[in-house]
N, C-alpha and C positions, 0 to 999 in steps of 0.2 A: 504494500500500500504506500503511495507517495505522500509526501508531506502536504501537498495541496489537497489530496483526497481526505487526509486526516483533518485538516483545518475545516473543510466543508462539512464533514460528517459530525464533528464535535463542536463546531463553532468556536474554536480556539482563536483567541486574538493573535494576530500575526505579530512577529517580532518587528521592532522599529529601529531604524538607524539613528545615528547621533543627531543629524539635522532634524529629523522628525521629533526626536525627544526634546530638542531645544524649542522647536515650534510648539509642541504640546505644553511645555513648561511656561512659555510666554503666554499662550492662550489661557492656561490655568491661572496665571497671575491676574490677567484681565477679568476672567470669570469671577475669581475670588474677590477682586476689588468691587465689581458691580454688585455682587451678593452682599458684601459687608456694608456697602453704602445703603442698600435697601434695608438690611437687618438693623443697622444702627438707627436709621430714621424711624423704623417701625417702633423700636423701643422708646424713642423720644416722643413719638406721637401719642402713644398710650399713656405715658407719664403726664403729658400736657392735658390730655382728655380727663384723666383722673383728677388732676388739679382743678380743672374747670368744674367737674361734677361735684367735687368737694365744696367749692365755693357756692354753687347753686343749691346744694343740699343744706348748707349752713343758712342760706337765706330762707329756704323753706322752713327749716327748724325754728329760726328766729321769729318768723311770721306766725307759725303754728302755735308756739308757746307764749306768744305775746311779748317777747323781748323787743321785737321790732314792730312798730305799728305804722299804719298808713291812715292818716286822719281825714284825708279828703279824696274825692273821686279823681281829681287831676293827678294826685300822687299814684293812685292805682293804675291810671292810664300810662303814666311815665314808666312805672315798673313793668307793665305789660309790654310796652314798646321796647324797653331795654331787653327784655326776655327774647323778643322776636329778633332784635339786632344780634344778640349773642348766638342764637340759632343760625341765622344767616351767615354770620362771620365764621362760625365753626364749620358750617356746611361748605362754604367756599374754600376755607383752609383745607378741609378734608378732600375736596374735589381736586384741587391743584396738587396736594400731596400725593394723592392716588396716581395722578398722571406721572409724577416723577418716579414714584415707586414702580409703576408699570414699565417705565423706560429702563430702570435698573434691572428689573426682572427679565425683560426681553433681551437685554444685552447679555445677561448671565446665561440665558437659554441658547442664544446664538453661539456664544463661546463654548458652551457645553456640547453643542452639535459639532463644532469644529474639532473638539477633542475626540468625539466619537469617530469622526471621519479619519483623524490622524491615527487612531488605533485600529482602523479597519472595520469598525462597527457600522453597518448600514442596514437598510430595511431587509436585505436578503440574508442577514445573519440572525441567529436566534436571539442573541442579546439585543442587537439593534432593533429587531422587530418588536420585542417586548418593550423596549424604551419608547419606540415610536407609538405603540398603542397607548402607553401612559401619557405621552405628550398630547395625542389626539383627544383622549378623554379629558385632560385638564383644559385644553383650549376650547373644548366643546361645551363647557359649563356655561350656564346663563349669566346674565349681568350680576345678579345677587351672589352667585357662587364665586365670582371673581372679585367682588368688591364687598364682601360681607363685613370685613373689619371696619371699613369706613362707614358703611351703612349703619352698623351697630353703634359706632361712636356718635354719629349724628342723631340716631334714634333715641339714645339715652339722653342726649342734650335736649332734644325736643320734649321728652317726657318730663324732665326736670323743669324746663321752662314753662310747660303747661301747669305743672304742680305749683310753681311760684305764682302764676297768674290766678289759678283757682283759689289758692290759700289767701292771696292778697284781696280778692273780691269777696271771699266768704268771711273773713275775719272782721 
């Protein structure tokens, strides 16, 4: 049995020469940088959201227990308007942050594909076919499946803003 036949039958990754190894290492550095940029931003965005939610929850608590009071209707309208502005700003921030995150993720996936090709993994190899199926299933998800984190963050902000408005008007 020839080496080519063994590689076809067992889907063994072919050996790579020094130039291919250097190319792979370079592409891996780029892939890792794109992924780290995404991952560090994601950690920051959740911390910022938790901080915002803590502030909104404190306002709700203060209004609910009577520590903060709104004595007039105009004050209630101002607080309601501020709540809407906070939701809009958080939504816009999340929307644009999602665009940058998607760019980093897409770059990471492109570099990962380049690595696969450098290793000889393609759709006609078992490993390449399995990876390709995973990629297709991930890209085939609906809008919410791709953006659930940002949707969740804005949804929590909306719920808390509605809570502030309701408590302000009921107190």
